[in-house]
Residue, then its C-alpha position, 0 to 999 in steps of 0.5 A: m188752099d186750106v180753108p178755115t173751119p168753124f171754131r171757138f177760140e178761148y184764150a186769155p194770156g196775161v200781158v206780154r212784153f217783148g224786147a231787149g231790156s224789157v225787164a226794166s219795166l217789171g216794176e211798172e207792169l206789176a204796179d199796173r197789175g196791182i202787185d206790190r211784192a213779188l218773190v222771184c223763184c229760180g234755180e240755183s244756176v240762174g240765181a248764181t248768174p248776176e247777168v240774169r238775176d240783177p236786171v230782174e231784181s233791179g227792174l222790180g225795184e221796191r216790188h222785189a220781195a226776195t229771191f228763192a233760188g231753190t227750184s230744180s228740174r225735179k219740179a218737186l212739191v217740197e220745192a213749191d212748199e219752200a217757195r210758199a214759206a218764203y212767200r209768206e215770210t217776205d209778205a209777197d203777193a205774187f210769184l215771179a218765175l225766172g228761168g226755164g219751165s221748171a221754175l214756172d211749174v214750181a211757182k204755179a204749184a207754190a201758188v196753189l199750195t199757198a191758196s189751199g194751205q194744204p200741208v205738203a205731205e198731204a198734197a204729195a199723197d193726193v198727187a200719188e192718188t189722183g195725179t194732181l192737186a186740188i185747186p181751191d175756188g177763188d183767187l190764186p196768187p198771181v204768177v209772172a213769167v220771165p223765161t230764159t229758155l225756149a221750151g215754150a211753157d210760158l203762156s200756159q195754164v198747166a204745170g208738171l210736178t213731182a211728189t218725192p219722199e222728202s215730202g213725207g207723203v209718198e215712199e217713191a217719186v210720183g209725177g203729176g200735174i195741175s191745170d187751171e185757167r187761173l194759172m196762166p201767168a198774169a204777165a210774161f216778159y220776153d227779154p232776149d238779153l237774158f237768153a244770151h247768158t243761158p248755156a248753149g246746150v240748154l238753149a238748143a235743146s229747149a228750142m227744139n221742144g218749143f219749135d215743135k209746138a208750132v209744128e204740132t199746132l198746125y196739124a192738131r185736131n183742134a187747130t184754129a185760124v188764129s193759132d194757124a197764123t201765129a204758128i206759121h209766123a213762128l216757123r218763119l222766124c224759127r227756121s232761120a234763127l234756131p239753127e244759129l243757136g247750136g254753137g252758141t251765139d250772142d247775136p242780138e238779132v238771132l236771139r230776138d227772132a228765136v225768142a219771138g218765134i218761140m213766143l208765137a209758137q206757144y200762143g194758143v197752145s194751152r187753152p181751157d178747151g185743151s192743148t194743141l200738142s199732139l203726136i211729137h209731144a206724145f212721143g216725148h212723153g213715151l221716151t221720157a217714161v223709159s229714160d232720163v232723155q231731155q225732151g228736146a233731144a227726144h224730139g230732135a231724134v223722133a220728130p222727122h220720123a213722126l212727121r213721115y208717119l203722119f204724112d204717110n197716113a194723113d194729109g197733116r195740113r202739109d201745105l200750111l207747114a210748107e208755108g211756114f218753112g218756105v217749102e215750094a213744091d206742087d206734088p204732095e209727096a214733095v211737099a212732105d219731103g220738104v217739110v221733113a227736111a226743114v225740120e231736120a235742118v233745124r234739128d241739125g243746126l241746133g246740134l241735137p242727136s239725129r238717132l235715139r241710139d245716141t241718147p239715153v233711151p235704151e232700145s229695150g224700152l222702145d216697146r213700152a215707149a210706144a205703148v205710153t205714146e199711144g195712150d198719151a192724152f196728147m194723142e187725142q189732138a192727133p189729126a182725125d184722119l190719122d188712124y194710128t196704132e201701137a205697132g205703127l208708133r213702134g215703127v216710128l221709134d224703130a226708124a228713129w233708133 
């Protein structure tokens, strides 16, 4: 039996509201948060989907300042700058991110730019030099999250961003990120009704990314009894609900359990003292460094092999993983086999590639992907008893190929 070890757990997410039709309460919740006018930030696709956009704008009522449908998967600083301009023009006092993680990241970057007043060209130059933006002291405009994908980036204090040549501050695209506890959303609304209108392929790929957060939280070096509890229940919900998403579904019970599972999977992942993301997400970063593969597809191909590597070299808290997946076995090797098989079953049910060769990842990029993975910051959360090497990580990629 895994015995809880001493820990310090500092985590302050905003208000969480869950349930079908919950966005109808947006105006009420924002009033309780002291927010008068929210600028909705979303991508072009979400903005052109009335089944998603209308319930949110209706729920906001008189607290709807305007809708800015200019975010994209690039998470470009110029998009955040445009959102800042719309925020000022409409006299808004909060950003509401509607859609996937990209919309939320752009909204967070826009909040930082609004507070700092920094010109976008200067901000882009800073990202190129330091990898981040300077975040001023004091209050930031609050951000509200209304997700429609399952990547699990909502209860987070971090955001990715890209400085692009359009900003005027860089000659080529440069990636970076921001992190601050003030960037944790003031409120997050999980309305399963909205997810029914997300394209099946998008939902399935995002789900693998969110699901792996629960897997990694259990074996992370900084795991706690609190995050253990939420991650185990997340796996219980996800192991049955997620495979039903692969072919597309509007089953309300499946969507309810999938959304609830991913909500729990990310609880406590992003904290002031660090993240619980680890080996699988580090591989995701390594693979996206050498290709434009979608994170969920990368995770689907590599996660079973990463777990096999983990179990071959460390305990990996396999008993807790087995509890979440409902694996019944006494022998440690049988437990490991059952956990890997359960992850494969989720991946296959989602309809994701089982081999890296069936993704945009080039075989010629595997050496670099292994090197990037070894140096990724998330590896700091790898289990203390995992003595990983670049050669060993390259072996995982070979097996996944």
